[in-house]
DOPAMAR-423468 format. One record per residue: residue number from 1; x, y, z of N, C-alpha, C in turn; residue in three letters. Coordinates in steps of 0.02 Angstrom, whole numbers, plus 50000, padded with zeros to 5 digits. Layout:
# DOPAMAR-423468
rec n = NUM&n.xx = X&n.yy = Y&n.zz = Z&ca.xx = X&ca.yy = Y&ca.zz = Z&c.xx = X&c.yy = Y&c.zz = Z&res = Ala
...
***
This chain:
# DOPAMAR-423468
rec n = 1&n.xx = 51314&n.yy = 51480&n.zz = 49491&ca.xx = 51286&ca.yy = 51529&ca.zz = 49528&c.xx = 51334&c.yy = 51549&c.zz = 49579&res = Met
rec n = 2&n.xx = 51339&n.yy = 51610&n.zz = 49605&ca.xx = 51387&ca.yy = 51636&ca.zz = 49632&c.xx = 51371&c.yy = 51628&c.zz = 49702&res = Asp
rec n = 3&n.xx = 51387&n.yy = 51594&n.zz = 49757&ca.xx = 51368&ca.yy = 51586&ca.zz = 49822&c.xx = 51378&c.yy = 51643&c.zz = 49855&res = Asp
rec n = 4&n.xx = 51416&n.yy = 51700&n.zz = 49858&ca.xx = 51425&ca.yy = 51751&ca.zz = 49881&c.xx = 51368&c.yy = 51811&c.zz = 49885&res = Ser
rec n = 5&n.xx = 51327&n.yy = 51785&n.zz = 49835&ca.xx = 51254&ca.yy = 51837&ca.zz = 49815&c.xx = 51209&c.yy = 51811&c.zz = 49873&res = Val
rec n = 6&n.xx = 51198&n.yy = 51754&n.zz = 49899&ca.xx = 51166&ca.yy = 51738&ca.zz = 49942&c.xx = 51178&c.yy = 51710&c.zz = 50017&res = Leu
rec n = 7&n.xx = 51160&n.yy = 51738&n.zz = 50061&ca.xx = 51176&ca.yy = 51715&ca.zz = 50114&c.xx = 51174&c.yy = 51650&c.zz = 50141&res = Pro
rec n = 8&n.xx = 51230&n.yy = 51632&n.zz = 50178&ca.xx = 51213&ca.yy = 51534&ca.zz = 50210&c.xx = 51164&c.yy = 51539&c.zz = 50258&res = Ala
rec n = 9&n.xx = 51117&n.yy = 51508&n.zz = 50251&ca.xx = 51080&ca.yy = 51482&ca.zz = 50281&c.xx = 51103&c.yy = 51482&c.zz = 50356&res = Pro
rec n = 10&n.xx = 51072&n.yy = 51490&n.zz = 50418&ca.xx = 51099&ca.yy = 51491&ca.zz = 50465&c.xx = 51079&c.yy = 51424&c.zz = 50500&res = Glu
rec n = 11&n.xx = 51110&n.yy = 51395&n.zz = 50544&ca.xx = 51062&ca.yy = 51330&ca.zz = 50594&c.xx = 51076&c.yy = 51260&c.zz = 50540&res = Gly
rec n = 12&n.xx = 51114&n.yy = 51278&n.zz = 50492&ca.xx = 51110&ca.yy = 51208&ca.zz = 50445&c.xx = 51150&c.yy = 51153&c.zz = 50475&res = Val
rec n = 13&n.xx = 51127&n.yy = 51103&n.zz = 50524&ca.xx = 51172&ca.yy = 51056&ca.zz = 50557&c.xx = 51132&c.yy = 50996&c.zz = 50541&res = Asp
rec n = 14&n.xx = 51161&n.yy = 50956&n.zz = 50494&ca.xx = 51129&ca.yy = 50892&ca.zz = 50462&c.xx = 51129&c.yy = 50836&c.zz = 50535&res = Pro
rec n = 15&n.xx = 51178&n.yy = 50858&n.zz = 50572&ca.xx = 51172&ca.yy = 50799&ca.zz = 50625&c.xx = 51130&c.yy = 50812&c.zz = 50678&res = Asp
rec n = 16&n.xx = 51088&n.yy = 50877&n.zz = 50673&ca.xx = 51032&ca.yy = 50890&ca.zz = 50737&c.xx = 50963&c.yy = 50857&c.zz = 50709&res = Ala
rec n = 17&n.xx = 50980&n.yy = 50832&n.zz = 50631&ca.xx = 50914&ca.yy = 50808&ca.zz = 50605&c.xx = 50898&c.yy = 50718&c.zz = 50614&res = Phe
rec n = 18&n.xx = 50984&n.yy = 50695&n.zz = 50612&ca.xx = 50992&ca.yy = 50631&ca.zz = 50623&c.xx = 50943&c.yy = 50589&c.zz = 50666&res = Leu
rec n = 19&n.xx = 50945&n.yy = 50587&n.zz = 50715&ca.xx = 50886&ca.yy = 50564&ca.zz = 50770&c.xx = 50829&c.yy = 50570&c.zz = 50756&res = Pro
rec n = 20&n.xx = 50791&n.yy = 50598&n.zz = 50696&ca.xx = 50725&ca.yy = 50601&ca.zz = 50671&c.xx = 50717&c.yy = 50547&c.zz = 50627&res = Leu
rec n = 21&n.xx = 50774&n.yy = 50531&n.zz = 50599&ca.xx = 50776&ca.yy = 50482&ca.zz = 50528&c.xx = 50740&c.yy = 50403&c.zz = 50551&res = Ala
rec n = 22&n.xx = 50737&n.yy = 50400&n.zz = 50493&ca.xx = 50689&ca.yy = 50322&ca.zz = 50485&c.xx = 50740&c.yy = 50266&c.zz = 50457&res = Ala
rec n = 23&n.xx = 50789&n.yy = 50297&n.zz = 50436&ca.xx = 50822&ca.yy = 50233&ca.zz = 50408&c.xx = 50903&c.yy = 50260&c.zz = 50397&res = Gly
rec n = 24&n.xx = 50945&n.yy = 50226&n.zz = 50360&ca.xx = 51017&ca.yy = 50254&ca.zz = 50351&c.xx = 50999&c.yy = 50335&c.zz = 50303&res = Pro
rec n = 25&n.xx = 51064&n.yy = 50401&n.zz = 50324&ca.xx = 51043&ca.yy = 50465&ca.zz = 50295&c.xx = 51115&c.yy = 50479&c.zz = 50258&res = Val
rec n = 26&n.xx = 51094&n.yy = 50490&n.zz = 50186&ca.xx = 51150&ca.yy = 50522&ca.zz = 50143&c.xx = 51151&c.yy = 50587&c.zz = 50173&res = Asp
rec n = 27&n.xx = 51214&n.yy = 50603&n.zz = 50218&ca.xx = 51227&ca.yy = 50676&ca.zz = 50242&c.xx = 51242&c.yy = 50719&c.zz = 50217&res = Arg
rec n = 28&n.xx = 51269&n.yy = 50712&n.zz = 50158&ca.xx = 51286&ca.yy = 50759&ca.zz = 50106&c.xx = 51214&c.yy = 50789&c.zz = 50072&res = Ala
rec n = 29&n.xx = 51189&n.yy = 50729&n.zz = 50054&ca.xx = 51128&ca.yy = 50754&ca.zz = 50007&c.xx = 51087&c.yy = 50808&c.zz = 50075&res = Ala
rec n = 30&n.xx = 51096&n.yy = 50779&n.zz = 50140&ca.xx = 51045&ca.yy = 50818&ca.zz = 50184&c.xx = 51076&c.yy = 50881&c.zz = 50193&res = Leu
rec n = 31&n.xx = 51129&n.yy = 50893&n.zz = 50201&ca.xx = 51161&ca.yy = 50958&ca.zz = 50199&c.xx = 51151&c.yy = 50993&c.zz = 50135&res = Glu
rec n = 32&n.xx = 51152&n.yy = 50962&n.zz = 50085&ca.xx = 51123&ca.yy = 51005&ca.zz = 50010&c.xx = 51057&c.yy = 51036&c.zz = 50036&res = Ser
rec n = 33&n.xx = 51025&n.yy = 50992&n.zz = 50039&ca.xx = 50950&ca.yy = 51016&ca.zz = 50042&c.xx = 50929&c.yy = 51058&c.zz = 50096&res = Ala
rec n = 34&n.xx = 50954&n.yy = 51053&n.zz = 50146&ca.xx = 50957&ca.yy = 51106&ca.zz = 50218&c.xx = 50981&c.yy = 51183&c.zz = 50191&res = Leu
rec n = 35&n.xx = 51053&n.yy = 51169&n.zz = 50139&ca.xx = 51062&ca.yy = 51246&ca.zz = 50120&c.xx = 51028&c.yy = 51253&c.zz = 50065&res = Arg
rec n = 36&n.xx = 50967&n.yy = 51233&n.zz = 50050&ca.xx = 50947&ca.yy = 51248&ca.zz = 49997&c.xx = 50947&c.yy = 51252&c.zz = 49928&res = Gly
rec n = 37&n.xx = 51000&n.yy = 51190&n.zz = 49903&ca.xx = 51037&ca.yy = 51170&ca.zz = 49836&c.xx = 50978&c.yy = 51108&c.zz = 49841&res = Val
rec n = 38&n.xx = 50948&n.yy = 51106&n.zz = 49786&ca.xx = 50909&ca.yy = 51055&ca.zz = 49763&c.xx = 50943&c.yy = 50998&c.zz = 49740&res = Pro
rec n = 39&n.xx = 50926&n.yy = 50934&n.zz = 49766&ca.xx = 50945&ca.yy = 50874&ca.zz = 49752&c.xx = 50935&c.yy = 50866&c.zz = 49671&res = Leu
rec n = 40&n.xx = 50877&n.yy = 50876&n.zz = 49660&ca.xx = 50875&ca.yy = 50864&ca.zz = 49569&c.xx = 50871&c.yy = 50945&c.zz = 49547&res = Asp
rec n = 41&n.xx = 50908&n.yy = 50955&n.zz = 49502&ca.xx = 50917&ca.yy = 51043&ca.zz = 49472&c.xx = 50854&c.yy = 51047&c.zz = 49450&res = Pro
rec n = 42&n.xx = 50817&n.yy = 50999&n.zz = 49425&ca.xx = 50743&ca.yy = 51033&ca.zz = 49404&c.xx = 50700&c.yy = 51060&c.zz = 49441&res = Asp
rec n = 43&n.xx = 50721&n.yy = 51063&n.zz = 49516&ca.xx = 50665&ca.yy = 51073&ca.zz = 49555&c.xx = 50687&c.yy = 51151&c.zz = 49578&res = Asp
rec n = 44&n.xx = 50739&n.yy = 51171&n.zz = 49548&ca.xx = 50763&ca.yy = 51247&ca.zz = 49579&c.xx = 50765&c.yy = 51297&c.zz = 49519&res = Gly
rec n = 45&n.xx = 50793&n.yy = 51360&n.zz = 49547&ca.xx = 50783&ca.yy = 51400&ca.zz = 49505&c.xx = 50855&c.yy = 51426&c.zz = 49513&res = Asp
rec n = 46&n.xx = 50918&n.yy = 51443&n.zz = 49466&ca.xx = 50961&ca.yy = 51462&ca.zz = 49485&c.xx = 51012&c.yy = 51433&c.zz = 49556&res = Asp
rec n = 47&n.xx = 50991&n.yy = 51370&n.zz = 49551&ca.xx = 51035&ca.yy = 51340&ca.zz = 49590&c.xx = 51015&c.yy = 51343&c.zz = 49653&res = Gly
rec n = 48&n.xx = 50947&n.yy = 51372&n.zz = 49668&ca.xx = 50914&ca.yy = 51368&ca.zz = 49753&c.xx = 50844&c.yy = 51327&c.zz = 49719&res = Arg
rec n = 49&n.xx = 50818&n.yy = 51304&n.zz = 49784&ca.xx = 50735&ca.yy = 51277&ca.zz = 49786&c.xx = 50709&c.yy = 51345&c.zz = 49760&res = Tyr
rec n = 50&n.xx = 50650&n.yy = 51326&n.zz = 49709&ca.xx = 50615&ca.yy = 51369&ca.zz = 49693&c.xx = 50537&c.yy = 51391&c.zz = 49738&res = Ala
rec n = 51&n.xx = 50540&n.yy = 51322&n.zz = 49759&ca.xx = 50472&ca.yy = 51314&ca.zz = 49815&c.xx = 50485&c.yy = 51275&c.zz = 49885&res = Leu
rec n = 52&n.xx = 50469&n.yy = 51299&n.zz = 49934&ca.xx = 50499&ca.yy = 51277&ca.zz = 49997&c.xx = 50459&c.yy = 51204&c.zz = 50009&res = Ala
rec n = 53&n.xx = 50402&n.yy = 51190&n.zz = 49972&ca.xx = 50378&ca.yy = 51104&ca.zz = 49973&c.xx = 50438&c.yy = 51066&c.zz = 49940&res = Glu
rec n = 54&n.xx = 50481&n.yy = 51082&n.zz = 49887&ca.xx = 50512&ca.yy = 51042&ca.zz = 49847&c.xx = 50589&c.yy = 51037&c.zz = 49916&res = Ala
rec n = 55&n.xx = 50595&n.yy = 51078&n.zz = 49936&ca.xx = 50652&ca.yy = 51069&ca.zz = 49986&c.xx = 50620&c.yy = 51033&c.zz = 50057&res = Gln
rec n = 56&n.xx = 50576&n.yy = 51039&n.zz = 50080&ca.xx = 50547&ca.yy = 51007&ca.zz = 50129&c.xx = 50525&c.yy = 50933&c.zz = 50124&res = His
rec n = 57&n.xx = 50503&n.yy = 50925&n.zz = 50056&ca.xx = 50515&ca.yy = 50837&ca.zz = 50028&c.xx = 50582&c.yy = 50819&c.zz = 50017&res = Tyr
rec n = 58&n.xx = 50629&n.yy = 50848&n.zz = 49995&ca.xx = 50681&ca.yy = 50813&ca.zz = 49991&c.xx = 50730&c.yy = 50813&c.zz = 50057&res = Asp
rec n = 59&n.xx = 50711&n.yy = 50855&n.zz = 50115&ca.xx = 50732&ca.yy = 50850&ca.zz = 50186&c.xx = 50711&c.yy = 50786&c.zz = 50200&res = Val
rec n = 60&n.xx = 50652&n.yy = 50781&n.zz = 50199&ca.xx = 50612&ca.yy = 50722&ca.zz = 50220&c.xx = 50640&c.yy = 50645&c.zz = 50188&res = Met
rec n = 61&n.xx = 50641&n.yy = 50656&n.zz = 50133&ca.xx = 50670&ca.yy = 50588&ca.zz = 50084&c.xx = 50734&c.yy = 50570&c.zz = 50123&res = Ala
rec n = 62&n.xx = 50793&n.yy = 50631&n.zz = 50129&ca.xx = 50838&ca.yy = 50602&ca.zz = 50146&c.xx = 50850&c.yy = 50578&c.zz = 50220&res = Cys
rec n = 63&n.xx = 50779&n.yy = 50600&n.zz = 50272&ca.xx = 50781&ca.yy = 50575&ca.zz = 50327&c.xx = 50735&c.yy = 50489&c.zz = 50325&res = Leu
rec n = 64&n.xx = 50714&n.yy = 50474&n.zz = 50250&ca.xx = 50666&ca.yy = 50413&ca.zz = 50243&c.xx = 50620&c.yy = 50416&c.zz = 50288&res = Arg
rec n = 65&n.xx = 50584&n.yy = 50473&n.zz = 50289&ca.xx = 50503&ca.yy = 50488&ca.zz = 50313&c.xx = 50456&c.yy = 50490&c.zz = 50268&res = Leu
rec n = 66&n.xx = 50403&n.yy = 50463&n.zz = 50260&ca.xx = 50354&ca.yy = 50467&ca.zz = 50208&c.xx = 50316&c.yy = 50529&c.zz = 50201&res = Asp
rec n = 67&n.xx = 50347&n.yy = 50572&n.zz = 50161&ca.xx = 50315&ca.yy = 50649&ca.zz = 50160&c.xx = 50251&c.yy = 50651&c.zz = 50135&res = Ala
rec n = 68&n.xx = 50220&n.yy = 50602&n.zz = 50114&ca.xx = 50158&ca.yy = 50617&ca.zz = 50107&c.xx = 50125&c.yy = 50612&c.zz = 50173&res = Ser
rec n = 69&n.xx = 50125&n.yy = 50571&n.zz = 50209&ca.xx = 50091&ca.yy = 50575&ca.zz = 50276&c.xx = 50119&c.yy = 50634&c.zz = 50318&res = Arg
rec n = 70&n.xx = 50168&n.yy = 50662&n.zz = 50317&ca.xx = 50186&ca.yy = 50708&ca.zz = 50360&c.xx = 50161&c.yy = 50769&c.zz = 50350&res = Leu
rec n = 71&n.xx = 50157&n.yy = 50781&n.zz = 50270&ca.xx = 50130&ca.yy = 50857&ca.zz = 50250&c.xx = 50055&c.yy = 50858&c.zz = 50245&res = Thr
rec n = 72&n.xx = 50002&n.yy = 50800&n.zz = 50243&ca.xx = 49931&ca.yy = 50803&ca.zz = 50225&c.xx = 49901&c.yy = 50854&c.zz = 50282&res = Thr
rec n = 73&n.xx = 49879&n.yy = 50901&n.zz = 50273&ca.xx = 49850&ca.yy = 50956&ca.zz = 50306&c.xx = 49797&c.yy = 50933&c.zz = 50347&res = Gly
rec n = 74&n.xx = 49775&n.yy = 50977&n.zz = 50404&ca.xx = 49711&ca.yy = 50942&ca.zz = 50440&c.xx = 49641&c.yy = 50943&c.zz = 50408&res = Phe
rec n = 75&n.xx = 49640&n.yy = 50998&n.zz = 50376&ca.xx = 49571&ca.yy = 50984&ca.zz = 50343&c.xx = 49561&c.yy = 50939&c.zz = 50293&res = Gly
rec n = 76&n.xx = 49609&n.yy = 50896&n.zz = 50263&ca.xx = 49601&ca.yy = 50863&ca.zz = 50227&c.xx = 49580&c.yy = 50778&c.zz = 50253&res = Tyr
rec n = 77&n.xx = 49621&n.yy = 50783&n.zz = 50314&ca.xx = 49625&ca.yy = 50721&ca.zz = 50364&c.xx = 49556&c.yy = 50737&c.zz = 50403&res = Leu
rec n = 78&n.xx = 49518&n.yy = 50777&n.zz = 50409&ca.xx = 49460&ca.yy = 50791&ca.zz = 50435&c.xx = 49397&c.yy = 50770&c.zz = 50405&res = Ala
rec n = 79&n.xx = 49424&n.yy = 50795&n.zz = 50316&ca.xx = 49373&ca.yy = 50759&ca.zz = 50294&c.xx = 49378&c.yy = 50686&c.zz = 50267&res = Arg
rec n = 80&n.xx = 49413&n.yy = 50656&n.zz = 50304&ca.xx = 49443&ca.yy = 50579&ca.zz = 50274&c.xx = 49467&c.yy = 50572&c.zz = 50223&res = Gly
rec n = 81&n.xx = 49507&n.yy = 50615&n.zz = 50187&ca.xx = 49566&ca.yy = 50607&ca.zz = 50141&c.xx = 49648&c.yy = 50587&c.zz = 50179&res = Asp
rec n = 82&n.xx = 49648&n.yy = 50524&n.zz = 50163&ca.xx = 49708&ca.yy = 50508&ca.zz = 50204&c.xx = 49755&c.yy = 50492&c.zz = 50137&res = Leu
rec n = 83&n.xx = 49810&n.yy = 50506&n.zz = 50180&ca.xx = 49863&ca.yy = 50500&ca.zz = 50118&c.xx = 49852&c.yy = 50413&c.zz = 50096&res = Pro
rec n = 84&n.xx = 49887&n.yy = 50401&n.zz = 50020&ca.xx = 49879&ca.yy = 50326&ca.zz = 50017&c.xx = 49930&c.yy = 50293&c.zz = 50053&res = Arg
rec n = 85&n.xx = 49892&n.yy = 50241&n.zz = 50077&ca.xx = 49908&ca.yy = 50177&ca.zz = 50117&c.xx = 49895&c.yy = 50191&c.zz = 50188&res = Gly
rec n = 86&n.xx = 49872&n.yy = 50243&n.zz = 50209&ca.xx = 49851&ca.yy = 50263&ca.zz = 50271&c.xx = 49781&c.yy = 50240&c.zz = 50296&res = Thr
rec n = 87&n.xx = 49762&n.yy = 50218&n.zz = 50351&ca.xx = 49699&ca.yy = 50204&ca.zz = 50368&c.xx = 49688&c.yy = 50245&c.zz = 50426&res = Val
rec n = 88&n.xx = 49608&n.yy = 50252&n.zz = 50446&ca.xx = 49597&ca.yy = 50291&ca.zz = 50513&c.xx = 49642&c.yy = 50266&c.zz = 50545&res = Ala
rec n = 89&n.xx = 49633&n.yy = 50205&n.zz = 50570&ca.xx = 49687&ca.yy = 50180&ca.zz = 50627&c.xx = 49754&c.yy = 50187&c.zz = 50637&res = Glu
rec n = 90&n.xx = 49787&n.yy = 50218&n.zz = 50579&ca.xx = 49854&ca.yy = 50226&ca.zz = 50595&c.xx = 49875&c.yy = 50318&c.zz = 50620&res = Asp
rec n = 91&n.xx = 49821&n.yy = 50345&n.zz = 50624&ca.xx = 49827&ca.yy = 50401&ca.zz = 50650&c.xx = 49817&c.yy = 50406&c.zz = 50729&res = Leu
rec n = 92&n.xx = 49867&n.yy = 50437&n.zz = 50754&ca.xx = 49869&ca.yy = 50454&ca.zz = 50839&c.xx = 49823&c.yy = 50523&c.zz = 50839&res = Val
rec n = 93&n.xx = 49767&n.yy = 50522&n.zz = 50885&ca.xx = 49727&ca.yy = 50586&ca.zz = 50904&c.xx = 49753&c.yy = 50598&c.zz = 50977&res = Thr
rec n = 94&n.xx = 49726&n.yy = 50684&n.zz = 50969&ca.xx = 49752&ca.yy = 50709&ca.zz = 51028&c.xx = 49705&c.yy = 50756&c.zz = 51053&res = Leu
rec n = 95&n.xx = 49698&n.yy = 50771&n.zz = 51114&ca.xx = 49660&ca.yy = 50804&ca.zz = 51131&c.xx = 49600&c.yy = 50813&c.zz = 51137&res = Gly
rec n = 96&n.xx = 49561&n.yy = 50744&n.zz = 51121&ca.xx = 49495&ca.yy = 50727&ca.zz = 51116&c.xx = 49463&c.yy = 50738&c.zz = 51039&res = Gly
rec n = 97&n.xx = 49509&n.yy = 50736&n.zz = 50991&ca.xx = 49509&ca.yy = 50739&ca.zz = 50931&c.xx = 49463&c.yy = 50667&c.zz = 50904&res = Ala
rec n = 98&n.xx = 49431&n.yy = 50683&n.zz = 50865&ca.xx = 49376&ca.yy = 50605&ca.zz = 50827&c.xx = 49428&c.yy = 50600&c.zz = 50761&res = Val
rec n = 99&n.xx = 49439&n.yy = 50502&n.zz = 50762&ca.xx = 49455&ca.yy = 50498&ca.zz = 50700&c.xx = 49410&c.yy = 50521&c.zz = 50634&res = Arg
rec n = 100&n.xx = 49442&n.yy = 50548&n.zz = 50576&ca.xx = 49394&ca.yy = 50538&ca.zz = 50523&c.xx = 49363&c.yy = 50487&c.zz = 50506&res = Pro
rec n = 101&n.xx = 49292&n.yy = 50500&n.zz = 50472&ca.xx = 49266&ca.yy = 50435&ca.zz = 50436&c.xx = 49308&c.yy = 50434&c.zz = 50369&res = Ala
rec n = 102&n.xx = 49311&n.yy = 50378&n.zz = 50340&ca.xx = 49341&ca.yy = 50364&ca.zz = 50281&c.xx = 49299&c.yy = 50405&c.zz = 50230&res = Pro
rec n = 103&n.xx = 49332&n.yy = 50451&n.zz = 50170&ca.xx = 49305&ca.yy = 50498&ca.zz = 50125&c.xx = 49275&c.yy = 50429&c.zz = 50076&res = Ala
rec n = 104&n.xx = 49215&n.yy = 50469&n.zz = 50046&ca.xx = 49200&ca.yy = 50414&ca.zz = 49987&c.xx = 49141&c.yy = 50385&c.zz = 49998&res = Gly
***
């Protein structure tokens, strides 16, 4: 793909994300994901991410973060649908929120 066709993303600075990492970071892989180049070519279309979700998961994976926990929507949590391996006691509640009852 000709990179001159697509504008370069602004603010692509892997170093800005390093303090958020939960483990060692492959800086080159993180920069690739931030620039919109899929780590797995099957996740892309013409050398770019086809879905923002795939890009977000790759960035979180590069930072060694648990994407399933970070991307669970409030609606699911409120119904008690917690990510695999998560219990209600793991959640931090803010602003008077009530812990969800386990689903099922």
